[in-house]
C-alpha positions as CSV (number, residue, x, y, z in Angstrom):
1,X,1.4,-29.7,16.7
2,X,0.9,-28.6,20.4
3,X,-3.0,-29.4,20.3
4,X,-2.7,-32.8,18.8
5,X,-0.2,-33.8,21.9
6,X,-3.0,-32.3,24.3
7,X,-6.0,-34.6,22.4
8,X,-3.8,-37.4,22.3
9,X,-3.8,-36.9,26.2
10,X,-6.8,-36.7,26.5
11,X,-7.5,-40.4,24.5
12,X,-4.9,-41.8,26.5
13,X,-6.3,-40.7,29.8
14,X,-9.5,-42.9,30.5
15,X,-12.6,-44.3,28.4
16,X,-14.7,-41.2,27.8
17,X,-18.5,-41.2,27.8
18,X,-20.5,-40.2,24.6
19,X,-21.1,-36.8,26.1
20,X,-17.1,-36.2,27.0
21,X,-16.5,-37.6,23.6
22,X,-19.0,-35.3,22.1
23,X,-17.1,-32.4,23.5
24,X,-13.6,-32.8,22.6
25,X,-14.8,-33.5,19.0
26,X,-16.4,-30.2,19.3
27,X,-13.4,-28.4,21.0
28,X,-10.9,-30.1,18.2
29,X,-13.5,-28.6,15.7
30,X,-13.5,-24.9,17.1
31,X,-9.6,-25.3,17.2
32,X,-9.2,-26.3,13.5
33,X,-11.9,-23.2,12.7
34,X,-9.9,-21.0,15.2
35,X,-6.3,-22.0,13.0
36,X,-8.2,-21.7,9.4
37,X,-9.7,-17.9,10.3
38,X,-6.1,-16.9,11.7
39,X,-4.4,-18.5,8.5
40,X,-6.9,-16.8,6.3
41,X,-6.3,-13.1,8.0
42,X,-2.7,-13.7,7.2
43,X,-3.2,-14.5,3.7
44,X,-5.7,-11.5,3.6
45,X,-2.6,-8.9,5.3
46,X,-0.7,-10.3,3.0
47,X,-2.6,-9.8,-0.3
48,X,-3.6,-6.2,0.7
49,X,0.1,-5.4,1.5
50,X,0.9,-6.9,-2.0
51,X,-1.7,-4.6,-3.5
52,X,-0.5,-1.6,-1.1
53,X,3.2,-2.2,-2.6
54,X,1.9,-1.9,-6.1
55,X,-0.1,0.7,-5.7
56,X,3.1,2.7,-3.9
57,X,5.1,2.0,-6.6
58,X,2.5,3.0,-9.6
59,X,2.3,6.2,-7.7
60,X,6.4,6.4,-7.5
61,X,6.5,5.7,-11.2
62,X,3.6,8.5,-12.3
63,X,5.9,11.0,-10.0
64,X,8.9,10.0,-11.6
65,X,7.7,10.5,-14.8
66,X,5.8,13.8,-13.9
67,X,9.1,14.9,-11.8
68,X,11.0,14.9,-15.3
69,X,8.4,17.1,-16.8
70,X,8.1,19.2,-14.0
71,X,11.9,19.6,-14.0
72,X,11.9,20.5,-17.7
73,X,9.3,23.3,-17.1
74,X,11.2,24.8,-13.9
75,X,14.6,24.6,-16.2
76,X,12.8,26.6,-18.9
77,X,11.4,29.1,-16.8
78,X,14.7,29.8,-15.1
79,X,16.2,30.2,-18.8
80,X,13.4,32.7,-19.2
81,X,14.1,34.5,-16.2
82,X,17.9,34.8,-17.2
83,X,17.1,35.8,-20.7
84,X,14.6,38.6,-19.7
85,X,16.9,40.1,-16.7
86,X,16.6,41.2,-13.2
87,X,13.3,42.6,-13.7
88,X,11.3,39.6,-14.9
89,X,12.4,37.7,-11.4
90,X,9.9,40.4,-9.9
91,X,6.8,39.6,-12.2
92,X,3.8,38.3,-10.8
93,X,2.8,34.9,-12.2
94,X,-0.3,36.9,-14.2
95,X,2.4,39.1,-15.4
96,X,4.5,35.9,-16.5
97,X,1.9,34.4,-18.5
98,X,0.8,37.7,-20.4
99,X,4.4,38.1,-21.0
100,X,4.6,34.6,-22.6
101,X,1.4,34.8,-24.2
102,X,2.8,38.0,-26.5
103,X,5.9,36.3,-27.5
104,X,4.1,33.4,-28.7
105,X,3.1,33.2,-32.5
106,X,-0.7,33.1,-32.8
């Protein structure tokens, strides 16, 4: 590690006073604290990314299931329109709902 080399060079340089020794120890502590903080941030970032990926996969799975249901509905509606003829394609949404309600047994 580069910082350790720097601290070793400082130690080899000359005998330090008590105050200098204290400052060096404090600087080493600060450096370790900063490294731990960066490591913690990286860990949290990875954790958040995994959580986001899991949520994304869940929504894709739900969309896939709902897409199949929607596809079946659209296919059934297209079949109804084809059976009803050309005039059914020009109906409004409310008219289609009313015609379906009339066809359904109660």
